[in-house]
C-alpha positions, 0 to 999 in steps of 0.5 A: 826458073826452076826447069821443070819445077812448077810452084802456084799459090795464091796470094791468101796461102803465100802469106799464110805460109810467110807468117807461118815460118817466120814464127815456128822458124825465128832461129834459122836462117830461110829464105820466103817467096810470097807475092808481089805488092801491085806496085811493082807492076805499077803502069800496067795495073793502073792501066788494068783498074783504072785508078792509081795506086797507094805505095806505101811509106815501107815499100817505097823506103824498100824501093830506095834501097840498093838491090843485091844479087848474084849470078846463078845458073838455072840449076836446082841443086845449086840454088838448094845448095845456095839456100843451104849454104847462106 
């Protein structure tokens, strides 16, 4: 997504960073990146673990929502410019 940039972090770290940002930046517009719930890859995860995944009601409601997206170049400067102006 960002060409040469590679970002890796554990599930726990991503969650901790997100919680910190929500507390520290409550009045600031922000975007956060978190790991996906296993339900996003439901069939694959269920095949690997050999059992059904229970999807929380809150996640089910979110998944019924309207998807919104916009075309964007792969240039990081464009992405940054977008984030700074939302």
